[in-house]
C-alpha positions in Angstrom: 166.0 -162.5 -28.9 166.8 -165.7 -26.9 170.3 -164.5 -26.2 169.0 -161.2 -24.8 166.7 -163.1 -22.5 169.5 -165.3 -21.2 171.7 -162.3 -20.5 168.9 -160.6 -18.5 168.4 -163.7 -16.4 172.0 -164.2 -15.4 173.1 -162.9 -12.0 176.5 -161.4 -11.5 178.2 -162.6 -8.4 178.9 -159.7 -6.0 181.7 -159.8 -3.4 180.8 -158.7 0.0 182.2 -155.6 1.7 184.7 -157.4 3.9 186.3 -159.2 0.9 186.6 -156.0 -1.1 188.2 -154.1 1.8 190.6 -157.0 2.5 191.8 -157.0 -1.1 192.2 -153.3 -1.2 194.2 -153.4 2.1 196.5 -156.1 0.7 197.0 -153.9 -2.4 197.9 -150.9 -0.1 200.5 -152.9 1.8 202.1 -154.3 -1.4 202.3 -150.9 -3.1 203.7 -149.3 0.1 206.4 -151.9 0.4 207.3 -151.7 -3.3 207.4 -147.9 -3.0 209.8 -147.9 -0.1 212.0 -150.5 -1.8 212.1 -148.4 -4.9 213.0 -145.3 -2.8 215.9 -147.2 -1.2 217.3 -148.9 -4.4 216.8 -146.2 -7.1 218.9 -143.1 -7.5 217.8 -140.0 -5.6 215.1 -138.4 -7.8 213.9 -141.6 -9.3 213.4 -143.0 -5.9 211.5 -139.9 -4.7 209.3 -140.0 -7.8 208.4 -143.7 -7.3 207.7 -143.1 -3.6 205.4 -140.2 -4.5 203.6 -142.2 -7.2 203.1 -145.0 -4.7 201.7 -142.6 -2.1 199.2 -141.2 -4.6 198.0 -144.7 -5.5 197.7 -145.6 -1.8 195.6 -142.4 -1.2 193.4 -143.3 -4.1 192.8 -146.8 -2.7 192.1 -145.4 0.8 189.5 -143.2 -0.9 188.0 -146.3 -2.6 187.9 -148.0 0.8 186.0 -145.0 2.2 183.5 -145.2 -0.6 183.1 -148.9 -0.2 182.3 -148.5 3.5 179.9 -145.7 2.8 178.0 -147.3 -0.2 177.9 -151.1 0.2 175.7 -152.9 2.7 176.8 -156.0 4.5 
């Protein structure tokens, strides 16, 4: 019972909106650069596939940024 009380009283540190958006933006840049490099270095269809996968991940992260802006307060 004492363990349960300790777990209920602990507070989870929450990052603010600016930090989350900055981290997601850095991830977008890294993924975009890696996708373009893979497109250049890999053979034709493998490069196109990697570029497409990177684009889908970037779109998902942009959607996450939209939701963070909409739902988190400063």
